[in-house]
C-alpha positions in Angstrom: -0.1 -0.1 0.3 2.8 2.9 0.8 4.4 1.5 -2.7 0.9 2.4 -4.3 0.3 5.7 -2.0 4.0 6.8 -3.2 3.7 6.1 -6.7 0.3 8.1 -6.4 2.7 11.2 -4.8 5.5 10.9 -7.0 2.7 11.3 -10.4 1.1 14.2 -8.5 4.0 16.0 -7.8 5.7 15.5 -11.9 5.9 18.6 -14.1 3.8 16.8 -16.4 0.8 16.4 -14.6 1.0 19.9 -12.6 1.0 21.7 -16.0 -2.0 19.4 -17.1 -4.1 19.2 -14.3 -3.3 23.3 -13.3 -5.6 25.4 -15.8 -8.1 22.9 -15.7 -8.5 22.5 -12.2 -8.1 26.2 -10.8 -11.4 27.3 -11.6 -13.0 24.0 -9.7 -10.8 25.0 -6.9 -12.2 28.4 -6.5 -16.0 27.4 -7.6 -16.3 23.6 -6.7 -19.7 23.6 -8.4 -19.0 25.8 -11.5 -21.7 28.4 -13.0 -22.3 30.1 -15.9 -20.1 33.8 -15.9 -22.8 36.5 -14.7 -21.7 40.0 -13.7 -24.2 42.1 -12.3 -25.2 45.7 -11.8 -26.5 47.5 -9.0 -27.9 50.2 -10.4 -30.4 49.0 -13.6 -32.8 45.9 -13.2 -31.4 42.8 -15.1 -27.9 41.1 -15.6 -25.5 40.7 -18.2 -24.6 37.9 -19.8 -21.0 37.7 -20.2 -19.0 34.4 -21.5 -15.3 34.5 -20.5 -14.5 31.5 -20.3 -10.9 30.3 -21.9 -11.7 26.3 -21.9 -15.3 24.9 -22.9 -15.4 22.6 -19.8 -13.9 25.0 -17.0 -16.0 28.0 -16.8 -14.5 31.1 -14.7 -16.9 33.0 -12.1 -15.9 36.0 -10.9 -16.8 39.0 -8.7 -17.7 42.4 -10.1 -15.2 43.9 -8.0 -14.0 43.1 -4.0 -16.8 44.8 -2.7 -19.3 42.9 -4.9 -21.1 45.4 -6.9 -19.7 47.6 -10.0 -20.2 51.2 -9.6 -22.3 53.0 -11.9 -20.6 55.1 -14.9 -19.7 58.5 -14.1 -21.1 60.5 -16.8 -24.6 58.1 -17.0 -25.0 59.4 -12.8 -23.7 62.8 -13.7 -26.8 62.9 -16.4 -29.0 61.4 -14.0 -28.1 63.8 -11.3 -28.8 66.6 -14.0 -32.2 65.9 -14.7 -33.3 64.9 -11.1 -31.8 68.4 -10.4 -33.8 70.4 -13.2 -36.9 68.4 -13.8 -38.2 68.9 -10.2 -42.0 68.8 -10.3 -42.0 70.5 -13.9 -45.6 70.4 -16.0 -45.1 71.2 -19.5 -41.6 69.8 -19.9 -39.5 69.1 -22.9 -36.2 66.8 -22.8 -33.8 67.0 -25.2 -30.7 65.5 -26.4 -29.0 67.4 -29.5 -26.0 65.8 -31.4 -23.5 68.9 -32.8 -20.4 70.6 -31.9 -19.3 72.2 -29.1 -17.3 75.8 -30.8 -15.0 77.9 -29.1 -15.9 81.2 -29.4 -13.0 82.6 -29.8 -11.4 80.6 -32.0 -14.6 79.5 -33.8 -13.4 76.2 -33.9 -14.3 73.1 -32.3 -13.1 73.0 -28.5 -10.2 70.5 -28.0 -9.6 69.0 -24.4 -7.0 67.1 -23.1 -9.1 64.3 -22.2 -10.0 61.3 -24.3 -13.2 59.9 -23.2 -16.8 61.9 -22.7 -16.0 64.6 -20.4 -19.2 66.5 -18.8 -18.6 70.2 -18.9 -19.0 72.2 -15.8 -17.9 75.4 -17.0 -19.5 76.5 -20.9 -19.5 80.1 -20.8 -16.6 80.6 -23.3 -18.5 78.0 -25.5 -21.8 77.5 -27.8 -23.4 74.3 -29.4 -23.9 74.0 -32.9 -26.9 71.5 -33.8 -25.9 72.1 -37.5 -24.4 68.9 -39.1 -23.2 68.4 -42.6 -25.2 67.5 -45.4 -23.4 64.2 -45.6 -24.2 63.3 -41.9 -27.6 64.2 -42.3 -28.2 61.8 -45.2 -25.9 58.7 -43.6 -28.0 59.4 -40.2 -31.6 58.9 -42.5 -30.3 55.9 -44.4 -29.6 54.3 -40.8 -32.8 55.0 -39.1 -34.7 53.9 -42.2 -33.0 51.1 -41.9 -33.5 50.4 -38.4 -37.5 50.9 -39.3 -37.1 47.9 -41.7 -35.0 45.8 -39.5 -37.5 46.1 -37.1 -40.6 44.9 -39.0 -39.0 42.1 -39.8 -41.2 39.2 -38.4 -38.5 37.4 -36.4 -37.7 40.8 -34.7 -38.5 40.9 -31.0 -37.6 44.2 -29.6 -40.0 47.3 -29.7 -40.9 48.4 -33.5 -39.4 52.1 -34.9 -42.1 53.9 -36.8 -41.7 57.4 -39.0 -43.6 59.7 -39.9 -42.9 62.8 -42.0 -44.2 66.1 -41.6 -43.3 69.8 -42.3 -44.7 72.9 -40.3 -43.8 76.4 -40.4 -42.8 78.1 -37.2 -43.5 82.0 -36.7 -41.6 83.7 -33.9 -43.7 87.0 -32.4 -42.8 89.5 -29.6 -45.7 89.7 -27.6 -45.2 92.3 -24.3 -41.6 91.7 -24.3 -42.9 87.4 -24.5 -40.8 85.4 -27.4 -44.4 83.3 -28.8 -43.5 80.2 -31.4 -46.9 79.8 -33.7 -46.7 76.3 -35.0 -48.7 75.4 -38.5 -49.2 73.0 -41.1 -47.2 73.8 -44.2 -49.9 72.0 -46.0 -53.0 72.5 -44.5 -52.4 75.4 -42.4 -53.7 74.5 -39.2 -52.6 75.6 -36.2 -50.5 72.8 -34.1 -49.6 75.0 -31.4 -48.9 78.3 -29.5 -46.0 78.2 -26.6 -43.2 80.2 -25.2 -40.2 78.3 -24.4 -38.1 78.6 -21.6 -34.9 77.2 -20.8 -34.2 75.5 -17.7 -30.9 74.2 -18.3 -28.0 72.5 -20.5 -25.5 70.0 -19.9 -23.4 69.8 -22.8 -20.7 66.6 -23.0 -17.3 66.7 -25.2 -17.0 63.3 -26.7 -13.5 63.5 -28.3 -13.8 59.6 -29.8 -16.6 60.4 -31.9 -17.3 63.5 -34.7 -20.0 64.7 -32.7 -20.7 66.3 -29.1 -23.8 66.6 -26.8 -26.1 68.9 -25.5 -28.9 67.6 -23.5 -31.6 70.2 -22.4 -34.2 70.7 -20.4 -37.4 73.6 -21.1 -40.3 74.3 -20.4 -43.2 75.0 -22.9 -46.1 77.2 -21.8 -49.3 77.4 -24.2 -50.0 80.8 -25.0 -52.9 82.8 -26.8 -52.9 83.4 -30.0 -51.3 87.0 -30.8 -53.1 89.5 -32.3 -51.8 89.5 -36.2 -52.8 93.0 -36.9 -50.6 94.3 -34.1 -48.2 92.3 -34.1 -45.6 91.1 -37.2 -43.5 87.8 -37.3 -39.8 88.7 -36.4 -38.8 85.4 -37.6 -39.8 82.2 -40.2 -38.6 78.8 -39.9 -39.6 76.2 -42.4 -39.1 72.5 -40.9 -39.5 69.4 -43.2 -38.8 66.7 -40.1 -39.1 62.9 -40.1 -40.0 61.3 -36.8 -38.7 57.8 -35.8 -40.7 57.0 -32.6 -39.3 53.7 -30.4 -40.3 53.2 -26.8 -40.4 56.9 -25.0 -38.6 58.3 -27.5 -38.8 60.4 -30.7 -35.7 60.9 -33.1 -36.1 63.8 -35.1 -34.0 64.4 -37.8 -35.0 67.9 -39.4 -33.7 70.1 -42.3 -34.4 73.8 -41.2 -34.9 76.6 -43.7 -34.8 80.6 -42.2 -36.1 82.8 -45.2 -34.2 85.7 -45.8 -35.6 88.8 -43.2 -35.4 91.6 -41.7 -33.2 92.1 -38.6 -32.8 94.9 -35.7 -35.3 97.6 -35.0 -37.2 99.1 -37.8 -36.0 103.0 -38.1 -39.2 105.1 -39.5 -36.3 108.0 -40.1 -34.4 105.7 -41.9 -33.2 105.7 -46.1 -32.4 102.9 -48.1 -33.8 99.1 -47.5 -33.9 97.5 -44.3 -30.9 95.3 -43.3 -31.8 91.6 -43.9 -30.3 88.6 -42.8 -30.0 86.2 -45.4 -31.7 82.4 -45.8 -29.6 79.5 -43.8 -30.1 75.7 -44.2 -29.3 73.8 -41.5 -29.4 69.8 -40.9 -30.4 68.5 -37.5 -30.7 65.6 -34.9 -32.3 65.8 -31.8 -33.7 62.9 -29.2 -36.7 64.1 -28.0 -38.3 62.2 -25.0 -42.0 61.8 -26.4 -43.2 60.4 -23.0 -41.9 62.8 -20.7 -44.4 61.9 -17.9 -43.2 58.5 -17.6 -39.6 59.9 -16.5 -41.3 62.4 -14.3 -43.6 59.8 -12.9 -40.0 57.7 -11.9 -38.3 61.0 -10.4 -41.2 61.7 -8.1 -40.5 57.4 -6.9 -36.8 58.4 -6.0 -38.0 61.3 -4.2 -40.5 59.1 -2.2 -37.8 56.6 -1.8 -39.9 53.9 -3.8 -38.6 51.5 -6.0 -38.1 53.2 -9.4 -36.6 52.6 -12.8 -34.9 56.5 -13.4 -31.5 55.4 -13.7 -32.7 53.1 -15.9 -34.6 55.4 -18.5 -31.2 57.8 -18.4 -29.2 55.2 -19.4 -30.9 54.3 -22.4 -31.8 58.2 -23.1 -27.5 58.7 -23.2 -26.9 55.3 -24.6 -29.0 56.1 -27.7 -27.3 59.4 -27.6 -23.8 58.2 -27.5 -24.8 55.1 -30.4 -26.2 58.0 -32.8 -22.9 60.0 -32.0 -20.6 56.8 -32.7 -21.7 56.3 -36.3 -21.9 59.6 -37.2 -19.0 60.2 -40.4 
């Protein structure tokens, strides 16, 4: 018996045997009952399956980190804090994310910061956000979003479908008792769609050095107004909007061509001679992600305030994720 035990011990101690069993046995020693590798998030509902096993028959399971909980991404937490702070209990709220470029007012060029990843800016007083994109970028997004419409229509698709709507509208802006009033009409029928004044609540700018486009998140309050008296008020600005809206879940992806015709600028001097000063016609191409059902997000914020189970961070994560996915596809 002692000879048998001695031979087993010599075999186990041999370099060849140790090389053969070390890789296969290590994960079994750590996990006597191997399980599929799953890394869960403490912030959002649901699990993410991550296959990391190097050998088919010896899956490895690892903790997210030593404390057992994966922290939320800083950029998501910053956007969530921004939303929570400025949404409050407002009504008639508009929440939108825009794609464009953050421009340095001094150089008139896109900013260049010493960072290599997405960065939310705390100080943007020397910057402006230019939401206009190139015609080529606009056409690319049009093609990309049309493809998603077709893909989500397929019988085998199991997610939320994307549907689109094509609208043509005209905005006329009036100055009524010091308040800027926007009247929106259907271009074809002339039907009045809305009469509002828009008040900006807050902006959050996100510089994205690894993509062609940056992000601006804006919260506005849209207050209904009375129709201006056209006899005593002349519109100060006109915009023609040709828009394709792609809807999915809470979101509306609005791809818009905006034409501002030539118009007079500045106050009219009745004693001036010659033609009035005019601004030339301008055409811009924009892509915005608007929250089509902001009341759902507001309800989730109320649950956070009441310390109830909620999906506030989940909605924030999806909202930002849509903007990031679009920015990364920009040419």
